[in-house]
SEFI-898561 format. One record per residue (C-alpha): x, y, z; residue in one letter. Coordinates in Angstrom, 1 decimal, decimal comma. Layout:
N
- X/Y/Z/a $
...
END
This chain:
607
- 10,1/-4,1/31,2/m $
- 10,9/-4,9/27,5/k $
- 8,2/-6,6/25,4/r $
- 10,4/-8,8/23,2/e $
- 7,2/-10,5/21,8/d $
- 5,9/-7,3/20,3/l $
- 6,8/-4,7/17,6/r $
- 4,8/-1,6/16,7/n $
- 5,5/-0,2/13,2/v $
- 3,9/2,3/10,8/a $
- 4,2/2,1/7,0/i $
- 4,8/5,6/5,6/i $
- 5,2/6,8/2,0/a $
- 4,1/9,2/-0,7/h $
- 0,8/8,5/-2,4/v $
- 0,7/5,5/-4,8/d $
- 4,1/4,1/-3,7/h $
- 2,4/0,8/-2,7/g $
- 1,8/0,9/1,1/k $
- -1,6/-0,8/1,2/t $
- -0,6/-3,4/-1,4/t $
- 2,5/-4,4/0,6/l $
- 0,3/-4,7/3,8/v $
- -1,9/-7,1/1,8/d $
- 1,0/-9,4/1,2/e $
- 2,2/-9,1/4,8/m $
- -1,2/-10,2/6,0/l $
- -1,3/-13,1/3,6/k $
- 2,2/-14,3/4,7/q $
- 1,5/-13,6/8,3/g $
- -1,3/-16,3/8,2/g $
- -4,2/-13,9/8,6/i $
- -6,1/-15,5/5,7/f $
- -6,9/-19,2/5,0/r $
- -5,0/-20,7/2,0/e $
- -8,2/-21,0/0,0/n $
- -9,8/-17,7/1,2/q $
- -10,8/-15,2/-1,4/v $
- -9,4/-11,8/-0,7/t $
- -9,8/-8,4/-2,3/t $
- -7,0/-6,1/-3,3/e $
- -6,0/-3,3/-0,9/r $
- -8,0/-5,0/1,9/v $
- -7,0/-2,2/4,4/m $
- -8,8/0,5/2,2/d $
- -12,2/-0,5/3,7/s $
- -14,0/2,8/3,0/g $
- -16,1/3,1/-0,2/a $
- -14,4/6,4/-1,1/l $
- -10,9/4,8/-0,6/e $
- -11,7/1,9/-2,9/r $
- -13,2/4,2/-5,6/e $
- -10,3/6,7/-5,6/r $
- -7,5/4,2/-5,0/g $
- -6,1/6,2/-2,0/i $
- -5,9/5,7/1,7/t $
- -7,7/8,4/3,7/i $
- -7,7/7,1/7,2/l $
- -4,8/5,4/9,1/a $
- -5,8/1,9/10,1/k $
- -4,4/-0,8/12,4/n $
- -3,7/-4,4/11,7/t $
- -1,4/-7,1/13,1/s $
- 0,5/-10,2/12,0/v $
- 2,4/-12,9/13,8/h $
- 5,9/-13,9/12,8/y $
- 8,0/-16,5/14,6/n $
- 5,9/-16,0/17,8/g $
- 6,3/-12,2/17,7/i $
- 3,2/-10,0/17,2/k $
- 3,8/-7,1/14,7/i $
- 1,2/-4,3/15,0/n $
- 1,2/-2,5/11,6/i $
- -0,4/0,9/10,9/i $
- -1,2/1,7/7,3/d $
- -1,1/5,4/6,7/t $
- -2,3/7,8/4,0/p $
- 0,2/9,0/1,4/g $
- -1,7/12,2/0,2/h $
- -0,4/15,5/1,6/a $
- -3,9/16,6/2,6/d $
- -4,2/13,7/5,1/f $
- -0,8/14,4/6,7/g $
- -2,6/14,9/10,1/g $
- -3,4/11,2/10,1/e $
- 0,3/10,3/9,8/v $
- 1,4/12,8/12,5/e $
- -1,0/11,5/15,1/r $
- -0,4/7,8/14,8/i $
- 3,4/8,1/15,0/l $
- 3,0/8,4/18,8/k $
- 1,7/4,7/18,7/m $
- 4,8/3,2/17,1/v $
- 8,5/2,6/17,9/n $
- 9,7/2,7/14,2/g $
- 8,6/3,2/10,6/v $
- 8,9/1,4/7,3/v $
- 9,7/4,1/4,7/l $
- 8,4/3,0/1,3/l $
- 9,9/4,6/-1,8/v $
- 9,0/3,9/-5,4/d $
- 12,0/2,4/-7,3/a $
- 11,4/4,7/-10,3/a $
- 10,0/7,9/-8,8/e $
- 12,3/8,1/-5,8/g $
- 11,6/10,4/-2,8/p $
- 8,6/12,7/-3,4/m $
- 7,4/15,8/-1,4/p $
- 5,2/13,7/1,0/q $
- 8,2/11,3/1,5/t $
- 10,1/14,2/2,9/r $
- 7,2/15,3/5,1/f $
- 6,4/11,9/6,7/v $
- 10,1/11,1/7,1/l $
- 10,9/14,4/8,8/s $
- 8,0/13,8/11,3/k $
- 9,4/10,2/12,0/a $
- 13,0/11,5/12,5/l $
- 11,7/14,3/14,8/e $
- 10,2/11,7/17,1/m $
- 13,5/9,7/17,0/n $
- 12,0/6,7/15,4/h $
- 14,1/3,9/13,8/r $
- 13,6/3,6/10,0/v $
- 13,7/0,7/7,6/i $
- 14,0/1,9/4,0/i $
- 12,0/-0,2/1,5/v $
- 12,6/0,4/-2,2/i $
- 9,3/-0,9/-3,6/n $
- 8,2/-1,8/-7,2/k $
- 11,7/-3,1/-8,2/v $
- 10,0/-4,9/-11,1/d $
- 9,3/-1,7/-12,9/r $
- 11,1/-1,4/-16,3/p $
- 12,2/2,1/-15,5/d $
- 13,4/1,3/-12,0/a $
- 16,5/3,2/-10,8/r $
- 17,5/1,3/-7,8/l $
- 21,0/2,6/-7,0/d $
- 20,1/6,3/-7,8/e $
- 16,9/6,1/-5,6/v $
- 18,9/4,6/-2,6/v $
- 21,4/7,6/-3,0/d $
- 18,5/10,0/-3,2/e $
- 16,9/8,6/0,0/v $
- 20,2/8,8/1,9/l $
- 20,6/12,4/0,7/e $
- 17,2/13,1/2,1/l $
- 18,3/11,7/5,5/f $
- 21,2/14,1/5,4/l $
- 19,0/17,0/4,5/d $
- 16,7/16,2/7,5/l $
- 19,6/16,0/9,9/n $
- 19,1/12,3/10,8/a $
- 21,3/10,8/13,5/t $
- 24,1/8,4/12,7/d $
- 21,9/5,5/14,0/e $
- 19,0/6,6/11,7/q $
- 21,4/7,1/8,7/f $
- 22,5/3,5/9,1/d $
- 19,0/2,2/8,4/s $
- 18,8/-1,2/6,6/p $
- 17,7/-1,1/2,9/v $
- 15,2/-3,8/1,6/v $
- 14,4/-4,2/-2,1/f $
- 10,8/-5,2/-2,4/c $
- 8,1/-6,2/-5,0/n $
- 4,9/-5,5/-2,9/g $
- 2,5/-6,9/-5,5/r $
- 4,3/-10,2/-5,8/a $
- 5,1/-10,4/-2,0/g $
- 8,9/-10,7/-2,3/t $
- 11,8/-8,9/-0,6/a $
- 15,5/-9,1/-0,7/s $
- 18,6/-7,3/0,7/l $
- 20,1/-7,4/-2,8/s $
- 18,9/-5,3/-5,8/p $
- 19,9/-8,0/-8,2/d $
- 17,5/-10,8/-7,2/h $
- 14,3/-11,3/-5,2/q $
- 13,6/-14,0/-2,5/e $
- 10,3/-15,9/-2,8/k $
- 8,6/-14,2/0,2/n $
- 8,8/-11,2/2,6/l $
- 10,9/-13,0/5,2/k $
- 13,7/-10,4/4,8/v $
- 11,3/-7,6/5,6/l $
- 9,8/-9,3/8,7/f $
- 13,4/-10,1/9,9/e $
- 14,4/-6,4/9,4/a $
- 11,4/-5,2/11,4/i $
- 12,1/-7,6/14,3/i $
- 15,8/-7,0/14,4/n $
- 15,9/-3,2/13,8/h $
- 12,7/-1,8/15,3/i $
- 13,0/-1,6/19,1/p $
- 10,5/-3,4/21,2/c $
- 8,2/-1,4/23,5/p $
- 9,5/-0,6/27,0/e $
- 7,7/0,7/30,1/g $
- 6,9/0,1/33,7/d $
- 4,3/-2,7/33,9/e $
- 3,9/-2,3/37,6/t $
- 3,2/1,5/37,5/g $
- -0,2/3,2/37,4/p $
- -2,0/3,1/34,0/l $
- -1,1/5,6/31,3/q $
- -2,5/5,3/27,7/l $
- -2,4/8,0/25,0/l $
- -5,4/8,1/22,7/v $
- -4,2/8,5/19,1/s $
- -7,3/7,6/17,2/s $
- -11,1/7,6/17,6/i $
- -13,6/5,2/16,0/d $
- -17,4/5,1/16,3/y $
- -19,8/2,2/16,6/n $
- -23,6/2,5/16,7/d $
- -23,8/-0,1/19,5/y $
- -21,1/0,9/21,9/v $
- -20,6/4,6/20,9/g $
- -17,1/6,1/20,7/r $
- -14,1/3,9/20,8/i $
- -10,7/5,1/21,8/g $
- -7,6/3,6/20,2/i $
- -4,1/4,0/21,7/g $
- -1,0/2,4/23,1/r $
- -0,5/1,5/26,7/v $
- 2,6/3,5/27,8/e $
- 2,6/2,3/31,5/r $
- 0,9/-0,1/33,7/g $
- -1,9/-2,5/32,8/v $
- -5,4/-1,7/31,4/i $
- -8,3/-4,1/32,4/k $
- -11,8/-4,4/31,2/a $
- -14,3/-3,1/33,8/g $
- -11,8/-0,8/35,6/q $
- -12,5/2,9/36,4/d $
- -10,3/5,5/34,7/m $
- -9,6/9,2/34,5/l $
- -9,3/11,2/31,2/m $
- -7,0/14,2/31,2/c $
- -5,3/16,3/28,5/n $
- -1,7/17,8/28,4/y $
- -3,0/21,0/26,9/h $
- -5,8/21,4/29,4/n $
- -4,1/20,8/32,8/p $
- -6,2/20,4/35,9/g $
- -9,3/19,2/34,1/v $
- -10,2/15,5/34,5/t $
- -13,2/13,4/33,5/r $
- -14,2/10,1/34,9/r $
- -15,1/7,0/32,9/g $
- -15,1/3,2/32,9/k $
- -13,5/0,7/30,5/i $
- -16,7/-1,1/29,4/v $
- -15,2/-3,2/26,6/k $
- -11,5/-3,8/25,8/l $
- -10,2/-5,1/22,5/m $
- -6,9/-5,9/20,8/q $
- -6,4/-6,0/17,0/i $
- -5,7/-9,4/15,6/e $
- -5,3/-9,3/11,8/g $
- -8,4/-7,5/10,5/l $
- -10,6/-8,1/13,5/k $
- -10,9/-6,7/17,0/r $
- -10,8/-9,4/19,6/v $
- -12,2/-9,0/23,2/d $
- -9,5/-9,2/25,9/t $
- -9,5/-9,0/29,7/d $
- -6,3/-6,9/30,0/q $
- -3,4/-5,5/28,1/a $
- 0,0/-4,2/29,2/t $
- 2,9/-1,9/28,1/v $
- 3,2/-1,6/24,3/g $
- -0,1/-3,1/23,4/d $
- -2,3/-1,2/21,0/i $
- -5,9/-1,5/22,3/v $
- -9,4/-0,3/21,5/c $
- -11,8/0,5/24,4/f $
- -15,3/1,8/24,8/s $
- -17,0/3,4/27,8/g $
- -16,1/7,1/27,5/a $
- -18,5/9,1/25,3/e $
- -16,4/12,3/25,6/d $
- -13,0/10,8/24,8/i $
- -10,9/12,8/22,3/e $
- -7,8/12,4/20,3/i $
- -4,8/13,5/22,4/g $
- -6,4/12,5/25,8/d $
- -4,5/10,4/28,3/t $
- -6,3/7,6/30,1/v $
- -4,9/7,1/33,6/t $
- -5,6/5,4/36,8/a $
- -8,1/7,2/39,0/t $
- -5,4/8,3/41,6/d $
- -2,7/9,5/39,2/t $
- -3,9/11,9/36,5/p $
- -0,6/12,3/34,6/e $
- -1,2/13,4/31,0/p $
- 1,2/12,6/28,2/l $
- 2,1/15,3/25,6/e $
- 0,5/14,8/22,2/f $
- 2,1/15,6/18,9/v $
- 1,2/19,2/17,6/k $
- -0,6/18,6/14,4/v $
- 0,1/21,1/11,5/s $
- -2,4/23,9/11,1/e $
- -4,9/24,0/8,3/p $
- -4,0/26,2/5,3/t $
- -7,3/26,5/3,4/m $
- -11,0/27,3/4,2/e $
- -14,4/27,0/2,6/m $
- -17,7/28,3/3,7/t $
- -20,4/25,6/4,1/f $
- -23,9/26,9/4,2/s $
- -27,5/25,7/4,1/v $
- -28,8/25,0/0,6/n $
- -31,1/27,9/-0,3/d $
- -31,6/27,2/-4,0/s $
- -35,1/26,7/-5,6/p $
- -34,4/22,9/-5,6/f $
- -33,5/22,8/-1,9/a $
- -34,9/19,8/0,0/g $
- -35,8/17,7/-3,0/r $
- -33,0/15,2/-2,8/e $
- -31,4/15,4/0,6/g $
- -32,4/14,0/4,0/k $
- -30,5/16,5/6,2/y $
- -31,0/20,1/5,1/v $
- -31,2/22,4/8,2/t $
- -28,4/24,4/9,7/s $
- -28,8/22,5/13,0/r $
- -28,1/19,2/11,2/q $
- -25,2/20,7/9,2/l $
- -23,7/22,1/12,4/r $
- -24,0/18,8/14,3/e $
- -22,3/16,9/11,4/r $
- -19,4/19,3/11,0/l $
- -18,6/19,4/14,8/y $
- -18,9/15,6/14,9/k $
- -16,2/15,4/12,2/e $
- -13,8/17,4/14,5/l $
- -13,8/14,5/17,0/l $
- -12,2/12,2/14,4/r $
- -10,1/14,5/12,2/d $
- -7,4/16,3/14,1/v $
- -6,3/18,6/11,2/s $
- -9,8/20,0/10,6/l $
- -11,2/23,2/12,2/r $
- -14,8/24,5/12,2/v $
- -16,1/27,9/13,2/q $
- -19,5/29,5/13,1/d $
- -19,9/31,9/10,1/g $
- -21,2/35,4/9,7/e $
- -24,8/34,2/9,8/t $
- -26,5/31,3/11,6/t $
- -26,7/29,3/8,3/d $
- -22,9/29,5/7,5/q $
- -19,9/27,6/8,9/f $
- -16,2/28,2/8,1/k $
- -14,5/24,8/7,6/v $
- -10,7/24,8/7,5/m $
- -8,6/21,9/6,2/g $
- -5,2/21,0/4,8/r $
- -6,1/21,3/1,1/g $
- -8,8/20,9/-1,6/e $
- -8,7/17,1/-1,4/m $
- -9,1/17,2/2,4/h $
- -12,3/19,3/2,1/l $
- -13,6/17,5/-1,0/a $
- -13,5/14,2/0,8/i $
- -15,5/15,7/3,7/l $
- -18,1/17,1/1,2/i $
- -18,3/13,8/-0,7/e $
- -18,8/11,8/2,6/t $
- -21,5/14,2/3,7/m $
- -23,5/14,0/0,5/r $
- -23,4/10,2/0,6/r $
- -24,8/10,4/4,1/e $
- -27,8/12,4/2,8/g $
- -26,7/16,0/3,4/y $
- -27,5/19,0/1,2/e $
- -25,3/22,1/1,4/l $
- -23,8/25,0/-0,5/c $
- -20,0/25,5/-0,6/c $
- -18,0/28,6/-1,5/s $
- -14,7/28,8/-3,5/t $
- -11,7/27,8/-1,3/p $
- -9,7/30,6/0,3/r $
- -6,2/30,3/1,7/v $
- -5,6/31,3/5,4/l $
- -3,2/34,2/5,7/m $
- -0,9/34,7/8,7/k $
- 0,6/37,8/10,3/q $
- 4,3/37,2/10,8/i $
- 6,5/40,0/12,1/d $
- 3,9/42,5/11,0/g $
- 3,7/41,2/7,4/k $
- 0,8/39,4/5,8/t $
- 2,1/36,0/4,8/c $
- 0,5/33,3/2,7/e $
- 0,9/29,5/2,6/p $
- 3,3/28,2/-0,1/m $
- 3,3/24,8/-1,8/e $
- 6,3/22,8/-3,0/l $
- 5,0/21,4/-6,3/v $
- 6,7/18,5/-8,2/t $
- 5,5/17,9/-11,8/i $
- 6,6/15,0/-13,9/d $
- 5,7/15,6/-17,6/v $
- 6,8/14,4/-21,1/p $
- 9,6/16,7/-22,5/n $
- 7,4/18,2/-25,2/e $
- 5,0/19,7/-22,6/y $
- 7,6/21,3/-20,2/v $
- 7,3/24,7/-21,9/g $
- 3,5/24,9/-21,4/a $
- 3,9/23,9/-17,7/v $
- 6,6/26,5/-17,1/m $
- 4,6/29,2/-18,8/q $
- 1,4/28,5/-16,8/k $
- 3,2/28,3/-13,4/l $
- 5,3/31,4/-14,2/g $
- 2,0/33,3/-14,8/a $
- 0,8/32,0/-11,4/r $
- 3,8/33,4/-9,5/k $
- 5,6/30,1/-9,3/g $
- 9,4/30,1/-8,6/e $
- 11,4/27,4/-10,4/l $
- 13,6/25,5/-7,9/l $
- 15,0/22,5/-9,9/t $
- 14,6/20,9/-13,3/m $
- 16,0/17,5/-14,1/e $
- 15,5/14,8/-16,7/p $
- 13,8/11,5/-15,9/l $
- 15,2/9,1/-18,5/g $
- 15,0/10,2/-22,2/d $
- 11,4/11,2/-22,5/t $
- 10,3/12,9/-19,2/r $
- 11,3/15,8/-17,1/t $
- 10,7/16,6/-13,4/k $
- 10,3/20,3/-12,4/v $
- 10,0/21,6/-8,9/e $
- 8,3/24,9/-8,1/y $
- 7,6/27,0/-4,9/n $
- 4,2/28,5/-5,5/i $
- 1,5/30,3/-3,4/p $
- -1,2/27,8/-2,5/a $
- -4,0/30,0/-3,8/r $
- -2,3/30,1/-7,2/c $
- -2,4/26,3/-7,4/l $
- -6,3/26,2/-7,1/i $
- -7,6/25,2/-10,5/g $
- -4,3/24,3/-12,0/y $
- -4,5/20,5/-11,8/r $
- -7,2/20,3/-14,5/s $
- -5,2/22,7/-16,7/e $
- -2,2/20,5/-16,4/l $
- -4,2/17,5/-17,6/m $
- -5,2/19,5/-20,7/t $
- -1,7/20,9/-21,3/d $
- 0,0/17,5/-21,0/s $
- -2,7/15,5/-22,8/h $
- -3,4/13,6/-19,6/g $
- 0,3/12,5/-19,1/e $
- 1,3/15,0/-16,4/g $
- 1,8/13,9/-12,7/i $
- 1,5/16,6/-10,1/i $
- 2,3/16,4/-6,3/n $
- 2,4/19,2/-3,8/s $
- 3,0/19,7/-0,1/i $
- 2,8/22,6/2,3/f $
- 6,1/24,5/2,3/n $
- 5,8/27,2/5,0/g $
- 4,7/30,8/4,8/y $
- 6,1/33,7/2,8/e $
- 5,1/37,3/2,3/p $
- 2,0/37,9/0,2/y $
- 2,9/37,8/-3,5/k $
- 0,2/40,1/-4,8/g $
- -3,0/39,7/-6,7/e $
- -3,5/37,1/-9,4/i $
- -6,2/36,3/-11,9/t $
- -7,1/32,7/-11,2/r $
- -9,8/32,2/-13,8/r $
- -9,7/33,5/-17,3/f $
- -13,2/32,4/-18,3/t $
- -16,8/33,5/-17,5/g $
- -20,0/31,6/-16,9/s $
- -23,1/30,9/-18,9/l $
- -26,1/31,5/-16,6/i $
- -29,7/30,2/-17,0/a $
- -32,1/33,1/-17,4/s $
- -35,2/31,3/-16,3/e $
- -36,6/28,3/-14,5/d $
- -37,6/25,2/-16,4/g $
- -36,2/22,2/-18,2/e $
- -33,3/22,4/-20,7/a $
- -34,5/21,7/-24,3/t $
- -32,4/20,5/-27,2/s $
- -33,4/23,7/-29,1/y $
- -32,4/26,0/-26,2/g $
- -29,0/24,1/-25,8/l $
- -28,4/24,2/-29,5/f $
- -28,7/28,0/-29,6/n $
- -26,6/28,4/-26,4/s $
- -23,7/26,1/-27,2/q $
- -22,1/28,6/-29,6/d $
- -21,5/30,9/-26,6/r $
- -19,2/28,4/-24,9/g $
- -18,9/24,9/-23,3/t $
- -22,2/23,5/-21,8/m $
- -22,3/21,7/-18,5/f $
- -25,8/20,2/-18,8/i $
- -27,7/17,9/-21,2/g $
- -31,3/17,8/-22,4/v $
- -34,1/17,6/-19,8/q $
- -31,9/18,8/-17,0/t $
- -34,0/20,9/-14,6/p $
- -32,5/24,4/-14,2/v $
- -33,3/27,6/-12,3/y $
- -32,6/31,2/-12,8/e $
- -29,0/32,0/-11,7/g $
- -27,8/28,4/-12,2/m $
- -24,5/28,1/-14,1/i $
- -25,1/25,9/-17,2/v $
- -21,8/26,5/-19,1/g $
- -18,5/28,2/-19,4/e $
- -17,9/31,3/-21,5/c $
- -14,4/31,6/-23,2/p $
- -14,3/35,3/-22,4/k $
- -14,1/36,8/-18,9/m $
- -17,8/37,8/-18,9/v $
- -21,0/36,2/-17,6/d $
- -23,7/35,8/-20,2/i $
- -27,4/34,9/-19,5/a $
- -28,7/32,2/-21,8/v $
- -32,1/30,7/-22,2/n $
- -31,6/26,9/-22,3/v $
- -35,3/26,3/-21,8/c $
- -36,3/28,0/-25,1/k $
- -38,7/26,0/-27,2/k $
- -39,1/26,2/-31,0/k $
- -42,2/28,0/-32,1/h $
- -44,5/25,7/-34,1/l $
- -45,8/27,0/-37,5/t $
- -47,9/25,4/-40,2/a $
- -45,2/26,0/-42,8/i $
- -42,8/23,2/-43,5/r $
- -39,6/23,2/-45,6/s $
- -37,0/20,6/-46,5/a $
- -34,3/21,8/-44,0/g $
- -36,5/23,1/-41,2/a $
- -36,7/20,0/-39,1/d $
- -33,2/18,7/-39,4/e $
- -31,8/17,0/-36,3/a $
- -30,1/19,4/-33,9/l $
- -26,5/18,3/-33,3/r $
- -25,6/18,9/-29,6/l $
- -22,0/18,9/-28,3/v $
- -21,7/16,5/-25,3/p $
- -21,7/18,4/-22,0/p $
- -18,7/18,8/-19,8/k $
- -19,3/16,9/-16,5/v $
- -17,4/18,1/-13,5/f $
- -16,1/15,9/-10,7/s $
- -16,3/17,3/-7,1/l $
- -12,7/18,6/-7,1/e $
- -13,0/20,1/-10,6/e $
- -16,2/22,0/-9,5/a $
- -14,4/23,3/-6,4/i $
- -11,6/24,6/-8,6/e $
- -13,9/26,1/-11,1/f $
- -16,2/28,3/-9,0/i $
- -15,4/32,0/-8,7/a $
- -15,8/34,2/-5,6/d $
- -19,4/35,2/-6,5/d $
- -20,4/31,6/-7,2/e $
- -21,4/28,6/-5,1/l $
- -21,4/24,8/-5,5/m $
- -24,8/23,2/-4,6/e $
- -24,1/19,7/-3,3/v $
- -26,9/17,1/-2,9/t $
- -26,8/13,3/-2,6/p $
- -27,8/13,0/-6,3/k $
- -26,6/16,2/-8,0/s $
- -23,8/18,7/-8,2/l $
- -24,9/22,1/-9,5/r $
- -23,0/25,4/-9,9/l $
- -24,8/28,7/-9,2/r $
- -24,4/32,4/-8,6/k $
- -24,7/33,6/-5,0/k $
- -27,3/36,1/-6,2/i $
- -29,7/34,1/-8,3/l $
- -31,8/36,9/-9,9/s $
- -30,1/38,2/-13,0/n $
- -31,6/41,7/-12,6/v $
- -30,5/41,9/-8,9/q $
- -27,0/40,6/-9,8/r $
- -26,5/43,3/-12,5/l $
- -27,7/46,0/-10,1/k $
- -25,1/44,8/-7,6/t $
- -22,3/44,8/-10,2/i $
- -23,3/48,3/-11,4/n $
- -23,2/49,6/-7,8/k $
- -19,6/48,2/-7,4/k $
- -18,5/49,8/-10,6/d $
END
C-alpha cells in the first residue's frame, strides 16, 4: 500500500540556519493559523529555555495540508550537543529538507546530520536559505553542498537532489537564484514530488516504532512514533518489545490515540501505515520500543545513537547555604530526576557515583549538560556539579580521547590570536580560507578537553566578533597533559556578608565575582586571581570606627563592577578541586574542601 495523501519529512541543518523560522512560514501558508491570528516568532520553540537562547533543543512534530496532501514536518535541533535528537527522529521520516545558510555554507553540523540521513537512504531536498543576505554566495554554496554529497558517498539518486532558493523569514522560495516567488509553493511542490510517500502492509499485524517520548500529568507517558505496518486503534491491546532485548515483552493498552494537526494533537479512532501518532496507556514505554499486535511480537531495529563524550559529577549540595533556596535537595530526589531524564534523552547516560550522594552524568558536550542543569534548577533542584571530564576509550590497547572538529569564523585581524591559543591547546590546523575581504574561516582538529573554557577566551580575543562551531570528530590517541586554566581563585576566608570596604581591599588582587551585601561562606570563590595561585581574602572586613576624622578619610570607595558568570561560563571556569553550587536563585563557585586550613594541609600532603 502507498499513502499518496501523506509525506513525512524532517528539516535538518546547522544551528542558526533558519529551520524554525522556515517552519513558521510553512505553517502560516499551510493554513494552520487564521488570517487575523496573532502569532509569535519561532512558534515551534515552545520551551522557555529554547525561546531565551534562540535555539531548538527538542525535536518537535507538526503538520500542514497542501493540495489535499498532509505533510508531517519534524523540526530538529541544529546544535551538535543535541545530535541524538536528530538521529532518533530520522526513523520517522522518508526524506529530509537540508537547510544551508546562503552566506555561511555547509558547517560541521550540516555534515553530521546529512551523513545520518544519507546512511538511512533518505531522499534530500537542498534549500539554500537566507538568500536576501548581502553577503550571500549562492553559486559557491551550492557547489560546496554538492562537494559534501560527494565526500559522504551519496548515491546518484541522492546527488540529483533538487535545489530550492529560499527566504525563510519572508516566506518565499524559488528554483532560480535570481528572483523569489511570492510564497513557498515551490518548496511544497518539491516535498510532494521528490519525497517518497510511506509504504507498508495495511492488512498485516500492527508494528509501530517509538521514536520519541512525551509526558503529561493527566495521562502519564505518551509514546510518539510512525505506524510501519497494519492499523493502530484506540482501545486495542498491544505488546511492547525491543530489538536489543529479544524475548522480553510487556503488555499494555492503547488508552488514548492522537494525530498531530498543525500545533495540536487531535484524538482519533485509528491510524494506518505512515501516520505519525501519539498514544498513552503504557507507563513503561521507552524510546526504541516496538508496539506490536499481541500475537506477533516482531521488534524493529532502532538507530544506534552516538555515545556520550563528556561527563560531570552531580552531587547533593553540602554547602553552608544548602536547602535555603531549593525545593528538592536530597540524593533520592536528585537520583529520581536524573533517571527520569534518561527516559526522554537517548544520548544521556547516568551512573551511580563513588558515594550515595554522587551521580556520574554523561552527555554529548557542555551545552547538553548545561541545559539539563538549567532545567533542573528551574524545577527547584539544588545540586553541586564538578568540572567536565572527557570520556577516554581503549582502542587497540591505546588510550584514546574524543576529538572535535572546530570551525572558527573571525575578522582577519584576530586570526593570529586564535591560531596562537589553539596551537597551545594542541589543536591541529586543517584548513584556512578567506570569507570575503574582512573575515577568515579556520578549521582545527582539537582534543575535546582542550576546548573546555576556550569559547569565552575567543570572545575576548576577537572582541565579541568570533563565531565558533564544533562537532565530534572521532577518537585519537591521547595527546598528553595540558594546562587548561592559567589563573587562580580568590577565596572567602570567613562566613558573612560582603562589605564595600572588604571588596575594595580585595579587588586589587584580581577580578571580583560578587557585589556588596552578597552572603558568602568560607571556601566560596569570590574572584579570579591573575596568577596561578589561590589566595584567601576577607571580603566581609569592616572598617574600624575611630573618633578621629580627616578630610580624605571618608571618601567614597570606588568598586569595580563584578564579573557575573552564565551557567556555561561557570562550568568552563571551575578547576578540578572546585565545584559549582546550583540553586534556583543562585550560582556559586566553591572549593571542594571549604576549610582554608584543611585545604592547605591537603595541598602540603600532596607536595
